[in-house]
VOTI-531221 format. One line per 8 residues: number of its first residue (from 0); for each residue x, y, z of N, C-alpha, C, O. Coordinates in steps of 0.2 Angstrom, whole numbers, always signed. Example, Ala and Ser with C-alpha at 12.3 -4.5 7.8 and 13.67 -1.06 7.14 Angstrom:
# VOTI-531221
0> +66/-28/+39/+62/-22/+39/+66/-16/+39/+71/-17/+42 ~ +64/-11/+35/+68/-5/+36/+64/+0/+39/+67/+6/+40
//
This chain:
# VOTI-531221
0> +199/+486/+632/+204/+490/+635/+204/+497/+632/+204/+497/+626 ~ +203/+502/+636/+203/+509/+633/+210/+512/+632/+214/+510/+636 ~ +211/+515/+627/+217/+518/+625/+219/+524/+630/+214/+528/+632 ~ +225/+525/+632/+227/+530/+636/+228/+537/+632/+228/+542/+635 ~ +228/+536/+626/+228/+542/+621/+221/+544/+618/+218/+540/+615 ~ +219/+550/+620/+212/+552/+617/+212/+551/+610/+216/+553/+606 ~ +206/+548/+607/+205/+547/+600/+209/+541/+597/+209/+540/+591 ~ +212/+537/+601/+216/+532/+598/+214/+525/+601/+213/+524/+608
8> +212/+520/+597/+209/+514/+600/+215/+510/+602/+221/+511/+601 ~ +213/+505/+606/+218/+500/+609/+222/+497/+603/+228/+496/+604 ~ +218/+495/+598/+222/+491/+593/+226/+496/+589/+231/+495/+586 ~ +224/+503/+588/+228/+508/+585/+234/+509/+588/+239/+510/+585 ~ +234/+509/+595/+239/+511/+599/+245/+505/+599/+251/+506/+598 ~ +242/+499/+598/+246/+493/+598/+250/+494/+591/+256/+492/+590 ~ +246/+495/+586/+249/+496/+579/+255/+501/+579/+260/+501/+576 ~ +253/+507/+582/+258/+512/+583/+264/+510/+586/+270/+512/+584
16> +263/+506/+592/+269/+504/+595/+273/+499/+591/+280/+499/+591 ~ +270/+495/+587/+274/+490/+583/+277/+493/+578/+283/+491/+576 ~ +274/+499/+575/+278/+503/+570/+284/+507/+572/+288/+509/+568 ~ +284/+508/+579/+289/+513/+581/+296/+510/+580/+300/+514/+577 ~ +297/+504/+580/+304/+501/+579/+303/+496/+573/+307/+491/+573 ~ +299/+497/+568/+298/+493/+563/+305/+492/+559/+309/+496/+558 ~ +306/+485/+557/+313/+484/+554/+312/+478/+549/+308/+474/+550 ~ +315/+478/+544/+315/+473/+539/+321/+468/+540/+322/+464/+536
24> +325/+469/+545/+331/+466/+546/+330/+459/+550/+332/+454/+548 ~ +328/+460/+556/+327/+454/+561/+320/+453/+563/+317/+458/+565 ~ +318/+447/+563/+312/+445/+566/+313/+440/+572/+315/+435/+572 ~ +311/+443/+578/+312/+440/+584/+306/+438/+588/+301/+442/+588 ~ +305/+432/+590/+299/+430/+594/+302/+424/+599/+307/+421/+597 ~ +298/+422/+604/+301/+417/+608/+302/+411/+604/+298/+408/+601 ~ +309/+408/+605/+311/+403/+601/+313/+404/+594/+314/+399/+590 ~ +312/+410/+591/+314/+411/+584/+318/+417/+584/+317/+423/+587
32> +323/+417/+579/+328/+422/+577/+329/+421/+570/+331/+416/+567 ~ +326/+426/+566/+327/+426/+559/+330/+432/+556/+328/+438/+558 ~ +335/+432/+552/+339/+437/+549/+337/+438/+542/+338/+433/+538 ~ +334/+443/+540/+331/+444/+533/+328/+438/+530/+328/+436/+524 ~ +324/+435/+535/+320/+429/+533/+323/+423/+534/+319/+418/+533 ~ +329/+422/+535/+333/+416/+536/+333/+414/+543/+335/+418/+547 ~ +331/+408/+545/+331/+406/+552/+339/+406/+554/+343/+403/+550 ~ +340/+408/+560/+347/+409/+562/+351/+402/+562/+357/+401/+561
40> +347/+397/+564/+350/+390/+564/+352/+387/+558/+356/+383/+557 ~ +349/+390/+552/+351/+388/+545/+357/+392/+543/+361/+389/+539 ~ +358/+398/+546/+364/+402/+544/+370/+400/+548/+376/+400/+545 ~ +369/+397/+554/+375/+395/+558/+379/+389/+554/+375/+384/+552 ~ +385/+390/+554/+389/+385/+550/+388/+384/+543/+391/+380/+540 ~ +384/+389/+540/+382/+388/+533/+385/+394/+529/+386/+394/+523 ~ +385/+400/+533/+388/+406/+529/+394/+409/+533/+395/+407/+539 ~ +398/+413/+530/+403/+416/+533/+401/+423/+536/+396/+425/+535
48> +406/+425/+540/+404/+432/+544/+404/+437/+538/+399/+441/+539 ~ +408/+438/+533/+407/+442/+528/+400/+441/+524/+397/+446/+522 ~ +398/+435/+524/+391/+434/+521/+386/+437/+525/+381/+440/+523 ~ +387/+436/+532/+382/+439/+537/+382/+447/+536/+376/+450/+537 ~ +387/+450/+536/+388/+457/+535/+384/+459/+529/+380/+464/+529 ~ +385/+456/+523/+382/+457/+517/+374/+456/+518/+370/+460/+516 ~ +372/+451/+521/+365/+449/+522/+362/+455/+526/+356/+457/+524 ~ +365/+457/+531/+362/+462/+535/+361/+469/+532/+356/+472/+532
56> +367/+470/+528/+367/+477/+525/+363/+477/+518/+360/+482/+516 ~ +363/+472/+515/+360/+472/+508/+354/+468/+507/+350/+469/+502 ~ +352/+464/+512/+346/+460/+511/+346/+453/+508/+341/+449/+509 ~ +351/+452/+505/+352/+445/+502/+359/+443/+503/+363/+446/+506 ~ +360/+436/+501/+367/+433/+502/+371/+435/+496/+369/+435/+490 ~ +378/+436/+497/+382/+437/+491/+384/+430/+488/+383/+425/+491 ~ +386/+431/+482/+389/+425/+478/+396/+423/+482/+398/+428/+485 ~ +398/+418/+481/+405/+416/+484/+410/+421/+482/+414/+423/+486
64> +411/+422/+475/+416/+427/+473/+415/+434/+476/+420/+437/+478 ~ +409/+436/+477/+408/+443/+480/+410/+443/+488/+413/+447/+490 ~ +408/+437/+491/+410/+436/+498/+417/+436/+499/+420/+439/+503 ~ +421/+433/+494/+428/+432/+494/+431/+439/+494/+436/+441/+497 ~ +429/+443/+489/+431/+450/+488/+430/+455/+494/+434/+458/+497 ~ +424/+454/+497/+422/+458/+503/+427/+456/+509/+429/+460/+513 ~ +428/+449/+510/+432/+446/+515/+439/+449/+514/+442/+451/+520 ~ +442/+449/+508/+449/+452/+507/+449/+459/+510/+454/+461/+513
72> +444/+463/+508/+445/+470/+510/+444/+471/+517/+448/+475/+520 ~ +440/+467/+521/+440/+467/+528/+446/+465/+531/+448/+468/+536 ~ +449/+460/+529/+455/+457/+532/+461/+463/+531/+465/+463/+536 ~ +461/+466/+525/+467/+470/+524/+467/+476/+529/+473/+479/+530 ~ +462/+479/+532/+462/+485/+536/+461/+484/+543/+460/+488/+547 ~ +463/+478/+546/+461/+476/+553/+466/+480/+557/+463/+482/+563 ~ +472/+482/+555/+476/+485/+560/+482/+488/+557/+484/+487/+551 ~ +485/+493/+560/+491/+497/+558/+495/+499/+563/+499/+504/+563
80> +495/+495/+569/+500/+496/+574/+498/+501/+579/+493/+505/+578 ~ +501/+502/+585/+499/+506/+590/+501/+513/+589/+498/+518/+593 ~ +504/+515/+584/+505/+522/+582/+499/+525/+579/+498/+531/+578 ~ +494/+521/+577/+488/+523/+574/+484/+526/+580/+483/+523/+585 ~ +481/+532/+580/+478/+536/+585/+473/+531/+589/+472/+531/+595 ~ +468/+528/+585/+463/+524/+588/+466/+518/+592/+463/+517/+597 ~ +471/+515/+589/+474/+510/+593/+477/+512/+599/+476/+509/+605 ~ +481/+518/+599/+484/+520/+605/+479/+522/+610/+480/+521/+616
88> +473/+525/+608/+468/+527/+613/+465/+521/+616/+464/+521/+622 ~ +464/+516/+612/+461/+510/+615/+466/+507/+621/+464/+505/+626 ~ +473/+507/+619/+478/+505/+624/+478/+509/+630/+479/+507/+636 ~ +478/+516/+629/+478/+520/+635/+472/+520/+639/+472/+520/+645 ~ +466/+519/+636/+460/+518/+640/+460/+512/+644/+458/+513/+650 ~ +463/+507/+642/+463/+501/+646/+467/+502/+652/+466/+500/+658 ~ +473/+506/+652/+477/+507/+657/+474/+512/+662/+477/+512/+668 ~ +469/+515/+660/+465/+519/+665/+459/+515/+669/+455/+518/+672
96> +459/+509/+668/+454/+505/+671/+448/+504/+667/+443/+501/+669 ~ +448/+506/+661/+442/+505/+656/+442/+498/+654/+447/+495/+652 ~ +436/+495/+654/+435/+488/+651/+435/+488/+643/+435/+493/+640 ~ +435/+482/+641/+436/+481/+633/+431/+485/+629/+433/+488/+624 ~ +425/+485/+631/+420/+488/+628/+421/+496/+628/+420/+499/+622 ~ +423/+498/+633/+424/+506/+634/+430/+508/+630/+430/+513/+626 ~ +435/+503/+630/+441/+505/+626/+440/+505/+619/+442/+509/+615 ~ +436/+500/+616/+434/+499/+609/+430/+505/+607/+431/+508/+602
104> +425/+507/+612/+421/+513/+610/+425/+519/+609/+424/+523/+605 ~ +430/+520/+614/+434/+526/+614/+438/+526/+607/+439/+532/+604 ~ +441/+521/+605/+444/+520/+599/+440/+522/+593/+442/+526/+588 ~ +434/+518/+593/+430/+519/+587/+427/+526/+586/+426/+529/+581 ~ +426/+530/+592/+424/+537/+592/+429/+542/+589/+427/+547/+587 ~ +435/+540/+588/+440/+545/+584/+441/+543/+577/+445/+546/+574 ~ +437/+538/+575/+438/+536/+568/+433/+541/+564/+428/+539/+561 ~ +436/+547/+563/+432/+552/+560/+434/+554/+553/+437/+550/+550
112> +433/+560/+551/+435/+562/+544/+442/+562/+542/+444/+560/+537 ~ +447/+563/+547/+454/+563/+546/+457/+556/+547/+461/+554/+543 ~ +455/+553/+553/+458/+546/+554/+452/+541/+554/+448/+540/+559 ~ +451/+538/+548/+446/+533/+547/+441/+535/+542/+437/+530/+540 ~ +441/+541/+540/+435/+543/+535/+438/+543/+528/+434/+544/+523 ~ +444/+542/+527/+447/+542/+520/+444/+537/+515/+443/+539/+509 ~ +442/+531/+517/+439/+527/+513/+432/+529/+510/+431/+528/+504 ~ +428/+531/+514/+422/+534/+512/+423/+540/+508/+419/+541/+503
120> +427/+545/+509/+429/+550/+505/+431/+548/+498/+430/+552/+493 ~ +435/+543/+498/+438/+541/+492/+432/+538/+488/+432/+539/+481 ~ +428/+534/+491/+422/+532/+487/+418/+538/+484/+415/+537/+479 ~ +417/+543/+488/+414/+549/+485/+417/+552/+479/+414/+554/+474 ~ +424/+552/+480/+428/+554/+474/+427/+550/+468/+426/+552/+462 ~ +427/+543/+469/+426/+539/+463/+419/+540/+460/+418/+539/+454 ~ +414/+541/+465/+407/+542/+462/+407/+548/+458/+403/+548/+453 ~ +410/+553/+460/+410/+560/+456/+413/+559/+450/+410/+561/+445
128> +418/+555/+449/+422/+554/+443/+417/+550/+439/+416/+551/+433 ~ +414/+545/+442/+409/+540/+438/+404/+544/+435/+402/+543/+429 ~ +401/+548/+439/+395/+553/+437/+397/+557/+431/+394/+558/+426 ~ +403/+560/+432/+406/+564/+426/+407/+560/+420/+406/+563/+414 ~ +409/+554/+420/+410/+550/+415/+404/+548/+411/+403/+549/+405 ~ +399/+547/+415/+392/+545/+413/+389/+552/+409/+386/+551/+404 ~ +390/+557/+412/+387/+563/+409/+390/+565/+403/+387/+568/+398 ~ +397/+563/+402/+400/+565/+396/+401/+559/+391/+404/+559/+386
136> +397/+553/+393/+397/+547/+389/+404/+545/+387/+406/+543/+382 ~ +408/+545/+393/+415/+542/+392/+416/+535/+395/+414/+534/+401 ~ +419/+531/+391/+420/+524/+394/+426/+523/+398/+431/+527/+395 ~ +427/+519/+403/+433/+519/+406/+438/+515/+402/+444/+516/+404 ~ +436/+512/+397/+441/+509/+392/+445/+514/+388/+450/+513/+386 ~ +442/+520/+388/+446/+526/+384/+450/+529/+389/+448/+534/+392 ~ +457/+527/+390/+461/+529/+395/+462/+537/+395/+462/+540/+400 ~ +463/+539/+389/+465/+546/+388/+459/+551/+391/+460/+555/+394
144> +453/+549/+388/+447/+553/+390/+446/+552/+398/+443/+556/+401 ~ +447/+545/+400/+446/+544/+407/+450/+549/+412/+448/+551/+416 ~ +457/+549/+410/+461/+553/+413/+459/+561/+413/+460/+565/+418 ~ +457/+563/+407/+455/+570/+406/+449/+571/+411/+449/+576/+415 ~ +444/+567/+411/+438/+568/+416/+441/+568/+423/+439/+572/+427 ~ +445/+563/+425/+448/+562/+431/+451/+568/+434/+450/+571/+439 ~ +455/+571/+429/+459/+577/+431/+455/+583/+432/+456/+587/+437 ~ +449/+583/+429/+445/+589/+430/+441/+588/+437/+440/+593/+440
152> +439/+582/+439/+436/+581/+445/+441/+582/+451/+440/+586/+456 ~ +447/+580/+450/+452/+581/+455/+454/+589/+456/+455/+591/+461 ~ +454/+592/+450/+455/+600/+451/+449/+603/+454/+450/+608/+458 ~ +443/+600/+454/+437/+603/+457/+438/+602/+465/+437/+606/+469 ~ +441/+596/+467/+442/+595/+474/+447/+599/+476/+447/+601/+482 ~ +452/+601/+472/+458/+605/+475/+455/+612/+476/+457/+615/+481 ~ +450/+614/+472/+447/+621/+472/+443/+621/+479/+442/+627/+481 ~ +440/+616/+481/+436/+615/+487/+441/+616/+493/+438/+616/+499
160> +447/+615/+492/+452/+616/+498/+455/+609/+500/+458/+608/+505 ~ +453/+604/+496/+456/+597/+498/+463/+597/+496/+465/+596/+490 ~ +467/+597/+501/+475/+597/+500/+477/+589/+499/+481/+588/+495 ~ +475/+585/+504/+477/+578/+503/+471/+574/+500/+466/+573/+503 ~ +472/+571/+494/+467/+568/+491/+466/+561/+495/+470/+557/+495 ~ +460/+559/+497/+459/+553/+501/+460/+547/+497/+458/+547/+491 ~ +463/+542/+500/+465/+536/+497/+471/+536/+493/+473/+531/+490 ~ +475/+541/+493/+481/+542/+490/+487/+545/+494/+486/+550/+497
168> +493/+541/+494/+498/+544/+498/+498/+541/+505/+492/+539/+507 ~ +504/+540/+508/+504/+537/+515/+509/+540/+519/+515/+540/+516 ~ +508/+542/+525/+513/+545/+529/+519/+540/+531/+524/+542/+533 ~ +517/+534/+531/+522/+528/+533/+525/+524/+527/+531/+522/+528 ~ +521/+522/+522/+523/+518/+517/+524/+522/+511/+519/+526/+508 ~ +530/+521/+507/+530/+524/+501/+526/+520/+496/+524/+523/+491 ~ +526/+513/+497/+521/+509/+493/+517/+505/+498/+520/+501/+502 ~ +511/+506/+499/+507/+502/+503/+506/+495/+501/+504/+493/+496
176> +509/+490/+505/+509/+483/+503/+502/+480/+502/+502/+474/+500 ~ +497/+483/+505/+490/+480/+504/+487/+481/+498/+482/+478/+496 ~ +489/+486/+494/+486/+488/+488/+486/+483/+482/+481/+482/+479 ~ +492/+481/+481/+493/+477/+475/+489/+470/+475/+485/+468/+470 ~ +489/+467/+481/+485/+461/+481/+477/+462/+481/+473/+458/+478 ~ +475/+468/+484/+468/+470/+483/+466/+471/+476/+461/+469/+474 ~ +470/+475/+472/+468/+477/+466/+469/+470/+461/+465/+470/+456 ~ +473/+466/+463/+474/+460/+459/+467/+456/+460/+465/+453/+455
184> +465/+456/+466/+458/+452/+467/+453/+455/+463/+448/+452/+460 ~ +453/+462/+463/+447/+466/+460/+448/+465/+452/+443/+464/+449 ~ +454/+464/+450/+455/+463/+442/+452/+456/+441/+449/+455/+436 ~ +454/+451/+445/+452/+444/+444/+445/+444/+444/+441/+440/+440 ~ +441/+447/+449/+434/+447/+449/+431/+450/+443/+426/+448/+441 ~ +434/+456/+440/+432/+459/+434/+432/+454/+428/+428/+454/+424 ~ +438/+451/+428/+439/+446/+422/+434/+441/+422/+431/+438/+417 ~ +432/+438/+429/+427/+433/+429/+420/+436/+429/+415/+432/+429
192> +419/+442/+428/+412/+445/+428/+408/+446/+434/+402/+447/+434 ~ +412/+445/+440/+409/+446/+446/+408/+454/+448/+403/+455/+450 ~ +412/+458/+445/+412/+465/+446/+413/+468/+439/+416/+465/+435 ~ +412/+475/+438/+413/+478/+432/+420/+480/+430/+421/+481/+424 ~ +424/+481/+435/+430/+484/+434/+430/+492/+433/+436/+495/+432 ~ +425/+495/+434/+424/+502/+432/+428/+506/+437/+431/+511/+436 ~ +427/+504/+444/+430/+508/+449/+438/+507/+450/+442/+511/+452 ~ +440/+501/+448/+447/+499/+448/+450/+504/+442/+456/+506/+444
200> +447/+505/+437/+450/+509/+432/+450/+516/+434/+455/+520/+433 ~ +445/+518/+437/+445/+525/+440/+450/+526/+445/+454/+531/+445 ~ +451/+521/+450/+456/+522/+455/+463/+523/+452/+467/+527/+454 ~ +465/+519/+447/+471/+519/+443/+472/+526/+439/+477/+528/+439 ~ +466/+528/+437/+466/+535/+433/+468/+540/+438/+472/+545/+436 ~ +466/+540/+444/+467/+545/+449/+475/+545/+451/+478/+550/+451 ~ +478/+539/+451/+485/+538/+453/+489/+541/+447/+494/+545/+448 ~ +487/+540/+441/+490/+543/+435/+490/+550/+435/+495/+554/+433
208> +484/+553/+436/+483/+560/+436/+488/+563/+442/+491/+569/+441 ~ +488/+561/+448/+492/+563/+453/+499/+563/+452/+503/+567/+454 ~ +501/+558/+448/+508/+557/+446/+511/+562/+441/+517/+563/+440 ~ +506/+566/+438/+508/+570/+432/+512/+577/+435/+516/+579/+432 ~ +510/+579/+441/+512/+585/+444/+517/+585/+449/+519/+590/+452 ~ +520/+578/+450/+525/+578/+456/+531/+573/+453/+530/+569/+449 ~ +537/+575/+456/+542/+571/+454/+542/+564/+457/+544/+559/+454 ~ +539/+564/+463/+538/+557/+466/+531/+555/+466/+527/+560/+466
216> +529/+549/+464/+522/+547/+463/+518/+547/+470/+521/+547/+475 ~ +512/+548/+469/+507/+548/+475/+503/+541/+474/+498/+541/+471 ~ +506/+536/+477/+502/+529/+476/+496/+529/+479/+495/+532/+484 ~ +492/+524/+477/+486/+522/+481/+487/+519/+487/+492/+515/+488 ~ +483/+521/+492/+484/+517/+499/+478/+513/+500/+474/+511/+496 ~ +478/+510/+506/+473/+505/+508/+466/+508/+507/+462/+504/+505 ~ +465/+514/+509/+459/+517/+508/+456/+518/+501/+451/+516/+500 ~ +461/+519/+497/+459/+519/+490/+458/+513/+487/+454/+512/+483
224> +462/+507/+489/+460/+501/+487/+454/+498/+489/+450/+495/+485 ~ +452/+499/+496/+446/+496/+498/+440/+500/+495/+435/+497/+495 ~ +441/+506/+494/+436/+510/+491/+435/+507/+484/+429/+507/+482 ~ +440/+505/+480/+439/+502/+474/+434/+496/+475/+429/+495/+471 ~ +436/+491/+480/+432/+485/+481/+425/+486/+483/+420/+483/+480 ~ +424/+491/+488/+418/+492/+491/+413/+495/+485/+407/+494/+485 ~ +416/+500/+481/+412/+503/+476/+411/+497/+470/+405/+497/+468 ~ +415/+493/+469/+414/+488/+464/+408/+483/+466/+404/+481/+462
232> +408/+482/+473/+403/+478/+476/+396/+481/+477/+391/+478/+479 ~ +396/+488/+475/+390/+491/+475/+388/+494/+482/+382/+496/+483 ~ +392/+495/+487/+391/+498/+493/+391/+506/+492/+396/+508/+489 ~ +387/+509/+495/+387/+517/+495/+393/+519/+499/+395/+516/+504 ~ +395/+525/+498/+401/+528/+502/+400/+528/+509/+405/+526/+513 ~ +394/+530/+512/+394/+530/+519/+395/+523/+522/+398/+523/+528 ~ +393/+518/+519/+395/+511/+522/+402/+509/+521/+404/+505/+524 ~ +406/+513/+517/+413/+512/+516/+416/+513/+523/+420/+509/+525
240> +414/+518/+526/+417/+520/+533/+414/+515/+538/+418/+512/+542 ~ +408/+513/+538/+406/+508/+542/+409/+501/+542/+411/+498/+547 ~ +411/+499/+536/+414/+493/+535/+422/+494/+537/+424/+489/+540 ~ +425/+499/+536/+431/+500/+539/+431/+500/+547/+436/+497/+549 ~ +426/+503/+550/+426/+502/+557/+425/+495/+559/+428/+493/+564 ~ +421/+491/+556/+420/+484/+557/+427/+481/+557/+429/+477/+561 ~ +431/+482/+551/+437/+479/+550/+442/+481/+556/+445/+477/+559 ~ +443/+488/+557/+448/+490/+562/+446/+488/+569/+450/+488/+573
248> +440/+487/+570/+438/+485/+577/+441/+478/+579/+442/+478/+585 ~ +443/+474/+575/+447/+468/+576/+454/+470/+579/+456/+467/+584 ~ +457/+474/+576/+464/+477/+578/+463/+480/+585/+467/+479/+589 ~ +458/+484/+585/+457/+488/+592/+456/+483/+597/+459/+484/+603 ~ +452/+478/+596/+451/+473/+602/+457/+469/+603/+458/+468/+609 ~ +461/+467/+598/+467/+464/+600/+472/+468/+604/+475/+465/+608 ~ +473/+474/+602/+478/+479/+605/+475/+480/+613/+479/+480/+617 ~ +469/+481/+613/+466/+483/+620/+467/+477/+624/+469/+477/+630
256> +466/+471/+622/+466/+465/+626/+474/+463/+627/+475/+462/+633 ~ +478/+464/+623/+485/+464/+624/+488/+468/+630/+491/+466/+634 ~ +485/+475/+629/+487/+479/+634/+484/+478/+641/+487/+478/+646 ~ +478/+475/+641/+475/+473/+647/+479/+467/+651/+479/+467/+657 ~ +482/+463/+647/+485/+457/+650/+492/+459/+653/+495/+456/+657 ~ +494/+465/+652/+501/+468/+654/+500/+471/+661/+505/+472/+664 ~ +494/+473/+663/+493/+476/+670/+496/+482/+671/+497/+484/+677 ~ +498/+486/+666/+501/+493/+667/+495/+498/+668/+490/+497/+667
264> +497/+503/+672/+492/+508/+674/+494/+515/+671/+500/+517/+671 ~ +489/+518/+669/+489/+525/+667/+495/+526/+662/+500/+530/+664 ~ +494/+523/+656/+500/+524/+651/+498/+530/+647/+493/+530/+644 ~ +502/+535/+646/+501/+540/+642/+503/+539/+635/+506/+534/+633 ~ +503/+544/+631/+505/+544/+624/+512/+543/+623/+514/+541/+617 ~ +517/+544/+628/+524/+543/+627/+527/+542/+634/+524/+544/+639 ~ +533/+538/+634/+536/+537/+641/+537/+543/+645/+538/+548/+642 ~ +536/+543/+652/+537/+549/+656/+544/+551/+656/+545/+557/+657
272> +549/+547/+654/+556/+550/+653/+557/+555/+647/+561/+558/+647 ~ +552/+554/+643/+552/+559/+637/+548/+565/+638/+542/+564/+638 ~ +551/+571/+639/+547/+577/+641/+544/+580/+634/+546/+579/+629 ~ +538/+583/+635/+535/+587/+630/+538/+593/+630/+542/+595/+634 ~ +537/+597/+624/+540/+604/+624/+535/+609/+626/+530/+609/+623 ~ +537/+613/+631/+533/+619/+633/+535/+625/+629/+540/+627/+627 ~ +529/+628/+626/+530/+634/+621/+527/+640/+624/+526/+645/+620 ~ +525/+640/+630/+522/+646/+633/+527/+651/+636/+533/+652/+634
280> +524/+656/+640/+528/+661/+643/+534/+659/+647/+533/+654/+650 ~ +540/+662/+647/+545/+660/+652/+543/+662/+659/+538/+665/+660 ~ +547/+659/+664/+545/+660/+671/+544/+667/+673/+548/+671/+671 ~ +539/+668/+676/+537/+675/+678/+534/+675/+685/+532/+670/+687 ~ +534/+681/+689/+532/+681/+696/+527/+687/+697/+527/+692/+693 ~ +522/+686/+701/+518/+691/+703/+521/+696/+707/+525/+695/+711 ~ +520/+703/+705/+523/+708/+708/+519/+710/+714/+513/+708/+715 ~ +523/+713/+719/+519/+715/+725/+514/+721/+723/+515/+725/+719
288> +508/+720/+726/+503/+725/+725/+506/+732/+728/+508/+733/+733 ~ +504/+737/+724/+507/+744/+726/+502/+747/+732/+496/+746/+732 ~ +506/+750/+736/+502/+753/+742/+498/+759/+740/+495/+762/+744
//
């Protein structure tokens, strides 16, 4: 068979086509599905969903303690109620006749830098502190030096115009109830040698530094805690947001489905009985054109 592209042999064209979507993740052929080299039938009922996430993203299977830690982080962030913009959007979308996939897509699309991106940004903060510690040969066990380096990095972020440090403080919770159990799991994993405990120490150092300049503390929130765990497990910051999206998608699906079962139509952001505030010009009228 002759190639349709001048100067390219049929075998060369086939190779080019095969390379176009080359992947090391999934091997599919008739009667075969393999994930990272493992036959799907061997994985079914043998590994957990967090194991599968790890396998797809990292190429190998986690240890049971690693899987347990990842599972805890994923569970912790599944939902935060209908006042969360992404959840509200999913529910409103359903009342407009959008199906579940469209409602979920609408919600996920607003998980940006402000709502949904704090975990990734906090991991970036932890990484910068870690790099600064390495550059100055400071160990996280040296609490005073750790806080000194942390304070310097936090000051740099402030100079960049970062008003709200990602992963710390919460508009709803004075103490985020999800943080303590996650940090306890991270500490236990560090004691068992599963993780190093490096980022847990950094996260606590940021909390200490933020508490120096305020009368009321600025506690770590869910994004700061999951950032500790994802960093301890070796995930890069960009995947921190991806993992959050996977987690929050469960809540989005549940809320969209609940809303769908209610049969309500065109539900806006607040009941129609509650008026919004108009801040424009007062009532005015067009004058008659001069003759």
